[in-house]
KOLNU-602168 format. One line per 2 residues: their letters; for each residue y, x, z of C-alpha. Coordinates in steps of 0.25 Angstrom, whole numbers, always signed. Each point is the difference from the previous one (the first is absolute). Layout:
<pts>
A> Y:X:Z | ... .
</pts>
This chain:
<pts>
ML> +45:-4:+26 | -13:-1:-6 .
II> -5:+8:-12 | -11:-5:-8 .
DS> -9:+5:-11 | -14:+0:-5 .
QA> -10:+11:-4 | -12:-2:-9 .
VK> -12:+8:+5 | -14:+2:-7 .
NT> -13:-6:+6 | -12:+8:+2 .
CN> -14:-4:-2 | -1:-6:+14 .
AS> +10:-10:-3 | -5:-14:-2 .
VK> +2:-8:-13 | +9:-10:+8 .
SK> +10:+11:+3 | +0:+6:-14 .
GF> +12:-3:-10 | +7:+8:-11 .
CF> +15:+3:+0 | +4:+1:-14 .
YK> +14:+6:+4 | -7:+12:+7 .
AT> -13:-1:-8 | -8:+0:+13 .
NG> -12:-7:+4 | +1:-3:+15 .
IK> +9:-6:+10 | +15:-1:+2 .
RH> +6:+3:+14 | +13:-7:+3 .
LA> +8:+7:+11 | +13:-4:+7 .
VD> +6:+11:+8 | +12:+1:+9 .
TL> +11:+11:-2 | -9:+11:+7 .
GF> -12:-3:-9 | -9:-7:+10 .
PF> -7:-12:-4 | +5:-14:+2 .
FT> -10:-8:-8 | -12:+4:-8 .
HC> -8:-7:-10 | -11:+3:-10 .
TL> -3:-8:-13 | -8:+2:-13 .
AF> +7:+10:-9 | +4:-11:-11 .
VS> +8:-8:+10 | +15:+2:-3 .
DD> +10:+6:+9 | +7:-13:+2 .
AG> -13:-7:+4 | -4:+11:+9 .
LL> +13:-1:+7 | +0:-15:+1 .
GM> -14:+1:+6 | +4:+11:+10 .
LT> +12:-8:+5 | -7:-13:+0 .
LN> -11:+6:+9 | +11:+5:+10 .
ID> +9:-12:-1 | -1:-2:+15 .
YF> +9:+12:+1 | +11:-6:-8 .
KS> -2:-14:+7 | +2:+6:+13 .
KP> +13:+9:-4 | +12:-7:+5 .
VN> +10:-5:-11 | +12:+6:+7 .
LP> -5:+14:-1 | +4:+8:-13 .
KI> -9:-2:-12 | -11:+10:-3 .
TI> +3:+8:-13 | -13:+2:-8 .
LL> +2:+11:-10 | -9:-1:-12 .
DH> -2:+8:-13 | +3:-5:-14 .
GY> -15:-5:-1 | +4:-13:+8 .
HI> +7:-12:-5 | +9:-5:+11 .
DY> +3:-14:-5 | -15:-3:-1 .
LI> -2:+5:+14 | +11:-8:+6 .
KA> -5:-13:-6 | -14:+2:+4 .
LE> +3:+4:+14 | +9:-12:+2 .
KV> -12:-9:-4 | -8:+7:+11 .
YP> +11:+0:+11 | +13:-7:-4 .
QM> +9:+8:+10 | -6:+13:-4 .
MT> +12:+5:-8 | +9:-3:+12 .
KI> -7:+12:+7 | -3:+10:-12 .
RF> +7:+5:-12 | -5:+8:-12 .
EL> +7:+12:-6 | -5:+8:-12 .
SP> +1:+15:+3 | +10:+7:-9 .
KP> -7:+8:-11 | +8:+12:-5 .
SK> +4:+0:-14 | -2:+12:-10 .
LE> +15:+3:+1 | +0:+0:+15 .
KA> -12:+9:+0 | +7:+9:-10 .
AQ> +12:+0:+9 | -8:+5:+12 .
GK> -7:+10:-9 | -13:-6:+1 .
SG> -10:-5:-10 | -14:-8:+0 .
FV> -4:-7:+13 | +11:-1:+10 .
PA> -3:-7:+13 | +9:-13:+2 .
VA> +8:-1:+13 | -9:-6:+11 .
RW> -12:-2:-9 | -5:+14:+4 .
VI> -3:-6:+13 | -11:-9:-5 .
ER> -5:+11:-9 | -1:+10:+12 .
SN> -8:-11:+7 | -10:-1:-12 .
SW> -2:+15:+1 | -3:-1:+15 .
ME> -11:-10:-4 | -5:+10:-10 .
RC> -2:+10:+11 | -11:-9:+6 .
KS> -12:+5:-9 | -6:-14:+1 .
LV> +12:-6:-6 | +1:+9:-13 .
KN> -9:-11:-6 | -5:-13:+4 .
FE> -13:+2:+7 | +0:-14:+7 .
RT> -9:-12:-4 | +11:-11:+3 .
LS> +15:-1:-1 | +2:-3:+15 .
HA> -8:+13:+3 | +9:+8:-9 .
TT> +13:-6:+7 | -6:+3:+13 .
KI> -3:+15:-4 | +15:+1:-4 .
NL> +4:-5:+13 | -9:+9:+8 .
CF> +6:+12:-9 | +14:-3:+5 .
VR> -5:-3:+15 | -6:+14:-1 .
LM> +13:+6:-6 | +9:-7:+11 .
LK> -9:+5:+11 | +1:+14:-5 .
RL> +15:-1:+0 | +0:-5:+14 .
AA> -10:+11:+5 | +10:+10:-6 .
LS> +11:-5:+8 | -7:+1:+14 .
</pts>
């Protein structure tokens, strides 16, 4: 299972004009980080875009850049479930991915994460923000990134450097975890 989400991040004055965009939904002038993680919260794919790029377009860009992974996956293995929040439009994604790689939907399937209703929250005695089942994994991964001071904002001049910085952050995190085991 992969869990995918995006995060809008503000730019600093160091960021170049080419890497500046405005996200109207979050009212953020900067970039958008698209992250696909496994069930443990470790990154599978990362991708950075301008902030005005929609979640759907960012997801398509991320999967298209990593299309070789899906092409090499044997068809006889179970489909990879991709868990999305309600900001994504599954019908649009399926049509667009089939144009890129026609056999793509034989290897993956999209699933919207369940969103607790007000009645369900009240039955549990909770109100306000309640983390959705399995969605907390991606939110935790985003908070791990925020621990790297250089990822609190976008300091990078290019989007590829911003993506590399995310990857380095997670490499550092995994090395720390491995060092703790020895």
